[in-house]
C-alpha positions in Angstrom: -17.1 -25.5 -5.5 -13.1 -25.7 -4.9 -11.9 -25.5 -1.2 -8.5 -23.6 -1.1 -5.9 -24.6 1.6 -4.0 -22.7 3.3 -0.5 -23.4 1.3 -2.3 -22.5 -2.3 -3.6 -19.2 -0.7 -0.5 -18.3 0.6 1.4 -19.1 -2.4 -1.0 -17.3 -4.4 -0.1 -14.2 -2.4 3.7 -14.4 -2.5 3.1 -14.8 -6.5 1.5 -11.7 -6.5 3.4 -10.0 -4.6 6.5 -11.2 -5.9 5.4 -10.2 -9.6 4.8 -6.7 -8.4 8.2 -6.3 -6.9 9.5 -7.3 -9.9 7.1 -4.9 -12.1 8.0 -1.9 -10.1 12.0 -2.9 -9.8 11.6 -2.6 -13.4 10.2 0.4 -13.6 12.6 2.4 -11.8 15.1 4.9 -13.4 18.2 3.2 -11.5 21.9 1.7 -13.1 21.2 -1.4 -14.4 23.9 -2.8 -12.0 22.2 -1.6 -8.6 18.9 -2.8 -10.1 20.5 -6.2 -10.3 22.4 -6.2 -7.3 19.0 -5.0 -5.5 17.0 -8.1 -6.9 19.8 -10.9 -6.0 20.2 -9.1 -2.4 16.4 -10.0 -1.7 16.0 -13.3 -3.2 18.9 -14.4 -1.1 17.2 -12.7 2.0 14.2 -14.2 1.1 15.9 -17.5 0.4 17.3 -17.6 4.3 14.7 -17.0 5.7 12.9 -19.6 3.4 15.8 -22.1 4.7 15.4 -21.0 8.4 11.9 -21.9 8.3 12.3 -25.2 6.7 14.9 -26.3 9.3 12.9 -24.5 12.4 9.6 -26.8 11.4 11.5 -30.0 11.2 12.5 -29.7 15.1 
């Protein structure tokens, strides 16, 4: 039996959340410009959180 590590479970959950986010966003009836802006802003936000986490974890 395979044992799932904490990292694999976290990556699985984040993948499902990401797919749900982009699926929901693609079904919204908004201007394509704003749809792109919402996507990019959220990706930048999570990238900043990820980089900050990496810097704090190395201390």
